[in-house]
N, C-alpha and C positions, 0 to 999 in steps of 0.2 A: 334523601338529600345529602350529598357528600359534604363533610366538614371542610371549612376553609383552613388549609394548612399553611397558608402563606405567612411568612414572618412579618411583623410590623415594620414599616419603613421608618427609619430614623434619619431625619434630614439634618443638615448642618445647623439650621436654626434651632432644632431640638437640642443638639449638643451644646451650642452657645448658651441656650436658655438654662440647661442643666448646670453648666459650669458657673454661670452668673448666679444662679439660685443657691448653689452649694459652694460658692467661692470662700465663704468664711470657714466652712468645714475643711476645705482643701488647704487653705492657708494655715489654719490651726494645726492640722496634721503635719504639714511641712515644717512648721516652726518646732513642733515636738521632735520630729526626726532629726532636724538640724541641731537642736539642742543636745540630743543624744549623741550625734556625731561629734559635736564640739567637746562634750565631756569625754568621749572616747579618745579624741586626739590629744586632749590635755593630759589624761591619765596614762595613755599608752606609752610604754618605754620604746624609744627609737632603736631600730636594729640596722646594722650595716652589712652589706654583702660584698665580699671580695671575690674577684674572678681571676682565673689563670687558665692557660691553654697548654695542653700536652699533645705532642704528635707521636703516634705509636708506630708509624712505618713511613720512612721518607724515601725509600727506594722502589717499592713495589709499584708497578704500573697498574692502572685500573683493569681489573679482570672480571671474574664472576662476582656479580653483585651480592649474591647470597654469601659467598665466601668472605668478601670484604666486610659485610655487615656482621658476620659471625666473629671475625677477628676483632673488630672495634667493640662490639657489645661485650665480648669476653674481657677485654681490657677495662671497660667501664665497670664491670662487676668486680674486677680485681681491685680497682681504685676504691670502690665502696665496701670492700671486704672487711671483715672483722680483724684480720691480721694487720692490715695497714692502720686501722684505727687504734688497735692496741699499741703498735709501735709509736705512733704519734703521741698518744696519751701518756705513755711512759717517758718518752723523750722530753716532753714539755711539762710533765708533772701536772696534768690537768685534773686528775682525780683528787688530788690533795689540795691544790692551791686555788684553782680558778673557781669562783662561785657559780659560774654558768654550768659547770659539770659536776662539781662536788655537791653532794646531796645536802640541802639545808631544810630542815623540817620547821614548819611554822608552829605557832602556839597550839593550835587545835590538834595538829598532827602529833606534836610532842606529847600532849596530854593523852591522846588516844594510845600512843605507843607505850607511855608509862603505865597506863591502866592494863593494856594487853600484856605488858611484861610482868606485872604483878600476878596475873592469872596464868602466866605461862603460855599465852596464845601467840606471842611473837618471839622470834629469835633475835638475838643481839646483832647489831650491825657489824659485818665482817669486811675485810679488805676485798674479798671477792664481790660482795654485794655493792660496795662503793665503786669498784671498777666496772661492774655490770651497769650500774646507773650512768656512769660517765660514758660508757660505750653507747648506750641507747640515746643519750642526749647528743653525742657526737654524730652519730649516724643520721639523726633527724636534721641536723644543721648542714650536713655535707650533701651535695648533689653533683651529679656528673651526667653530661649528655653529649651526643655526637653533634658536631657542627656540620649541618648539611649532609653531603655524601662524601665528605673527606675523611682522612685519617686523624683529624684533629678532634680532641675531646676537650670540652669546656667544663672546668670544675669550679664550683662555687661553695663558699662557706659563709654562714650567717652568724653574726655575733653582735653583742651590744657595744663592743669596743672595735673601732675600725682597724686600729693597729694590730690588735690581737687576731682579728679575722684574717688579715694578710699574712701574719706570721704562721698561723696554723695551716693556711692553705699552701704556702710555700713549703712547709714541712711535709705536708701530704704529698706534694709533687716530688720532692726529693726522696722521700721514703719509697714511693712507687718506682721511680727510676732506678734507685739503688736495689730494690727487690728484683726488678727485671734483670739487671746486670748480674746480681748474685745467682739468680736462677740459671741464667745462661752460662755463667762460669762453672757452677756446680754440674750442670748438664754436660758441659764440655769435659770436665775432669772425669766424670763417670764414663763418658764415651771413650775417652783416650785410654783409660785404664783397661776397659774391656777389650779394646782393639789390641792393645799391647799384650794382654794376657792371651788373647786368642791367637795372635801372630806367633808368639813364643810356643804355644801349644802345638800349632800346626807345623811349625818349623822343626820342633823336636820330634814329632811323629814322622815327618818326611826323612829326617836324618837317621832316625832309628831304623826305618824300613830300608834305607839305602845301606846302612852298616850291616844289617842282618843279611841282605842279599850278597854283599861283598864277602862277608865271612863265610857264608855257605859255599859260595863259589870257590873260595880259597881252600877250604877244608875238604869238602865233599868231592869236588871235582878232582882235586889233587889225589885224594885217597882212592879214587876209582881206578887210578893207574897202577896201584899196588896189587899183589896176588891176593885173591879172595879165598874164603874157606871152601873146603872140598864140597860141603853140603849145599852151598848157595849157588844158584844159577846166575851167570853173568847177565843174562837178559833181564832177570827180575831186579837186580841191583841197578841197572841202568834206567829202567822205567821208573822206579821209586825216586831216584835222584832227579830225574827230569821233571816229575810232578812237583816235587818240593821246590825245585828251582823256579818253575813257572809261577807257583803261588807267591813266592817271595818277590819275583819280578813284578807280578801284578800288584802286590801290596805296596811296593816301593813306588810304582808308577802312579797308583791311586792317591797316596798321601802327597806325593809331589804335585800332582795335578790340583788337588784340593788347596794346597798351600799357594800355588801360583794363581788359581782362580780367586782366592780370598784377597791376595795382593792386588789383582787386577780390579776387582770390585771396589776395594778400598781406595785405589787411585781414582777410579771413576767418581766415587762419592765425594772425594775431596775436590775434584774438578767441578762437580755440580754445585757443591757448597760455595766455592769461590765465585762461580758465575751467577748463582741465584741469590736474590736479596734475602737478608736476614731481618727478622722482626726487631726493630729498634724502638726506643722510647726516650725522649728527652723533653725538657721543659722549653716550650716555645715562647711563652709570654709569662713573665713572673708577676705575681699578685702584688698590687700596691694598695695602701689604705684608701678606701673609698672616701670621697669628699662629702657625699650626701647620703642621708639615711634612705634605705630601701623600703622601710616600713615604719610607721603607717604612711600610706600614700594619701596626702591631704586632698588632692584633686579628685581622686577616685572615691574616697570616703564621702566627701561632700556631695559629689555628683550622684552617687548611689542613694544618699540620704534624701536628696531633693526628689529624685525619680520615685523612690520608694514612698516618700510622703505624698506625692501627687497621686500615685496609684492607690495608696491606702485611703486617701481622702475621697477619691472618686468611688472606691468600693463602699466606703461608709455612706456616702451620699446616695448611692444606688440602693443600699439596704434601707436607708431611711425612707426613700421614695416608695420602695416596695412594701415597707411595713405599715404605711399609713394609707388608708383609703378615705381620703377627705374630699370635700367639694373643692373644685378648682374654678368653676365658672357658674354664672347664673343659670345658663341653660341646663347644666347638670342638675341643679336643684329642681328645676321644672320637670325634667325627665324622671328623676328618682322619686319625687314626692308630689308632683302636680301642684306645686306651691310657687308663688311668685318670689323672685329674688329682687327686692326693692332697692338694694344698694350693695356695692362692693367697696368696702372701706379699706384704703391702703394702710400698710403698716407705717407708723410714724414713731420716731424715737422720742423718748421723754426729753424734756428740756426745751430747746428752741431759742427764740430771740430773747425771751425774758431771762432764761437761765444764763445765757451768755452775758446779758446786761448786768445781772446781779453778781456774776463772777468777776467781770472786769471793773464794774463801778459799784461796789456794795453800798457805799454811803448815799450817793444820789438815788440809787434804786430804792433804798429804804424810805427816803423822803418822798419819792414819787408814789410809793404805795400808800403812805400816810395821807398824802394829798388826795389820792383817788378815793380813799376811804371816807374822807370828810367833805369833799366837794363834788358835786355832780358834774360830769364832764359836759362840754358844749355839745358833743355829738348826742349824748343821752337827752339833754334838754331839748335839742332840735327834734329828736325823734319823738319826744313826748308831745311837742306842739303839733307835729305832723299827724300823730295818732289821734289827738283831740279834734283836728280838722277833718280827718278821714272818717271819723265815727260821730256823725251828728246826733245819733240817738243817745250818746253818752252825755249825761248831764254834768253839771259842775260838781255835784256831790261826789260822783265817782272820781273825777279828777282830783278833787281835794282829798278824797280818801287815799288816793294813790300817793299824793304828796306827803300826807301824814305818815303813810306807811314807809315812804322813802326816808323821811326824817327820823322815824323811830328805828329804822334798820341801819342807820349809819354807824352805830356802835357795834353792829354785828356784820361787818363786811366779810365777804368770802375771801379767804386767803388764797392768793395765787401762788402755785408751786410749779413743779416741773412736769405736771401731767400733760399728756398729748392733747387734751381738750383745748388748750390755749392756742393750738395751731389755727383754730377758727378765727381768732383775732389777729394773730401774728402773720398768717398767710391766707387772707380771704380768697385769693385766686387759685389756691392749691387744689389738687385732686382730692385731698382729704375733705376740704370744705364742700366741694362739689358733690361728694357722695352723700353728705348730710342734707344738702339741698334736694337731692333726689328723694331722700327719705321724707322730707317735709312735703314734697309734692304728692307722694304716695299717701301720706296721712290726710292731706287736704282733699284728695280725690275720693276718699272713702266716706260713705255715710251709713249710719245704722238706724234703720226705721225712720229715715228722713231727718235724723239729727246729725249735727256736725260731729266729726271725730275729734273729741276734745281731750279725753283722758286716755293716755297711751302707756301701757306697761311694757317695759324692756326686760326681757328674760333671756336665758341661754339654756343649752342642754346640760352643761356641766360647769363647774367653777373654772376660773382663770381663762375665760374666753373673751374678756374685755367688755362685758355688757354694761358695767358701771361707767366706763369711759364713754361708751356709745350714748348712754342716757344723758350724761352731763354735756357732751359735745352737741347733741341734738338740741337740748334745752338752750345752750349758749347760742347756737345758730339762730333759733327761733327768736330769742331775745334780741339779737343783733338785727333781725329783720323788722323789728318794731312792734312785735306782739308781746302781750303780757303773758309770761310763762313762769311756772313754778316747778322746780325739780324736787321730787319727794323721794327720800331714801326709805323704802319699805323693806329693805333687806335686813330683817331683824336678827339674822344669824351671823352676818358679817358686815360690820359697819365701816367698811373701807372707804366708801364714798363720803361719809360724814367725817371721818378722820382726815380725808384729803382736803375737803372744802371748808369744813368748820371744825377744826381741831379744838378739843376742849369745850364743845358746846354743852352748856349746863342743862338745856331743855330741848325737847324734840316732840315728835308726834305722839310718843307714848305719854308724855306729860299733858299734851292737848287732850288726848282721849280720856285721861283721868280728871280733866277739868282743872288742873293745877295752874296752867298758863293758857293764854289765848294764842291765836295764830300770829298776830303781829308781833307779840313778844318773843316768838320762837323763830321767826323768819330771818334768814341771813340774805344779804343783798350783795350782788356784784356791782360795784359802783360804776363800772364802765358800760355794762350792757343792761343793768337793772334786772338781771335774772334773779329770781327769788329761789331760795333753797330751804327746805325743811329737813333738818337732820333727824336721825333716830332719837338722839338724846338718851338720858337715863342708861348709863353704861351697862346696867344689868340686862342679861339676855332672857327673854321670857321663855318659859318651858313650853307653852302651847302657842307657838307663833302663828300657826295656821288658824287657830280659833280667834286670835286677835285680829288677823287680817280679814276674817269673814264676819266680824262683829258689826252691829248696827252703828256703834260709835265711829268706827272708821268710815262707814258709808256716809254718815252725816258730815264728817270732816271733809270728805271728797266733794260732797254737795256744796259745802261752803267754798271750797277751792274753785269749783266750777263757776260759781257766781262771781268770784273775784278775778280769776285769770282766764285767759282765752285757751291756754294749753296747760295741761297737767301731765308732766313726764314722770313716770314712776320707775324707780330701780327696784327690781324684784329678785328673789333668789332663783337659782337654776331650777328647771322643771324636772330634771332627771332624779336628783336625790330627795327633793322636797315637794310637798303639795301646796306650798304657799301661793304660787302663782295662780293655781286654779281656785284657791279660796277667795281671791280678789276679783274673780271674773265678773261679779255683779256690780262692782264699783268702777269698772273700766269699760271703755268703748272698743278698744282693740289691743292686740298684743303684737310685738315684734320679736321674733326669735333671732338671737345673735349666735352665729356659728363661726368658729375660728377657721379661716381659710386653710385648706390643705392639711389640717391636723386632726380635727374632730372626725372620728370615724363615722362613715355613713350609717352603719348599723346602730351606733349610739343615738344618732339623730332620729332614726326610724323608731327606736324604742321609746325615746322621749316624746315623740309626736303621738304614738299610740297611748302613752300614759296620760296625755292631756287631750284626748280626742273630743272631750266635752266642750272644749273652747276652740274647736276648729273653725266655727263660723265667724269668730271675731279675730282670727289669726290674720293679721295684715300681710305678713310675708316674712321672708328670711333676709337677714343682713349678714353677708360674708365679711368678717372682720380680720384685720391684720394680713391683708392680701399683698402679695408681691405682684405689682401691676404689670411688670414686664412679662412675668410668667402667665398672668391672666390673658394678656394679648396673644401670647403664643398658643395657649390652649383654645382661645376663641377662634383662632385662624385654622385650627385643625378641622378636617372634614368629619 
């Protein structure tokens, strides 16, 4: 079977879902990059760029492209040459006066130089090194480039002072033009001297040859007419004279012809030079002080920071998605572990209506809390009457017992804070409340050996998955539905639920187990819903928590709670690090495992379920907590 090598299809909905899910990460990253950009813009020193234009040939018609490029590029290199830079630096005194070019050592560099000087590792600063440093700085700030395909060269200079930038650039242009004129003048002087010397030399040679020929003819030819010696033949004398005469005539003719040819070539070159264009250079547009800073560019810096922040935020979001293998849908729970997902609980921020009320009106809110603590609400009294009518088997003793319990618990009212559980009362039509209604339906539909599912333990795979919030919210919803419910904090290792609902509770289940106090003396009541709560109490943490939870005393306590309440919701420690939840298996009817949506690794959940395999038969199901409902819908719609 060939593997499926097709890439996963990413739809627009997936992209929108990802951006919405990781919007906080992207916005935070953008804020950080924008902050860095603003700090850079505040601390960066502005620089100004002055521009000027030089034309290097105004007469030449466009010819060979390669030749034109060679000419212009050669002039660009001359402008950027060290000779031009040295002349400008010396003329303006940049190496000694201007701080942009004069070397200024900082504190750290000065200390390092002093220490190096003590050991002889560094040489003292000389005029040559200062000039060299100024040259390097000057050449970094100077730039030159050709404008299109023309003979025009645009030169630029960057400086912190706009006036100084224009002054230096104009000096560069003047120095370059003057150097070109000097070079042309010196070349002309050298050419003229050579031509003059060569002309004089050839003229002297031609004159000397002509004079030699004239003298020979005058002397030798005239002497040939005189009587000769008796031993010399006349024919021999004539032949020698004629040979010498011909040699002198040839030499005179050769030197004369060379001199005339040189003059002819010289006249031709002068004519060509007059008709052909000469390379010229002059300043076309003088540099003026720039009005705006060229660096830093605010728009570009801010734009790049935003784009970089968005891309970095997306990359971080992708890495977070790839690094976590968590449950995203209820169907995924069923596929991975063959276990029912009884609810998907959305993420709700702490606070809500009550938090806003206490923030805006602290005085009235405090009075309202006191009234709620001392007076039973009309809704609660109406619900009590409906419960008594709906349950004919309940005699008057139970009702009176409940009233006595309510009156005894008025001094121990549950403190309402900013926990998300109060969304149950603040937003009864919300998706958060509906998810707990689904959990209640799942609890009511399960029976164990024909008995009603009454005592439910809420646990999680690992800490900080929100199991205590789930337990409290479930108990609060059941209480609002009109049933008698007690919430028991059996997390002996972390009393966060007790600290939230009953801060400073003097007694708790540990005291009940020791016989110090009774259940009514320990119970805290929510005056609005009549939900009962048993805190842990006794701030000391027991060493053997599992033994206490598996003890007969706790089993008897739960039997008492079963007789008094219709539902007993128990907050338990996580199952992965502790065995406390398994220790309470005989006291409970079922368990609900809370798993944080999209965060808790699937492998961690699998190991936790294997560790508590002995309670699989009473595991009611999994509740995915802190879910992003928009993402849940996206995942559920995928094939």
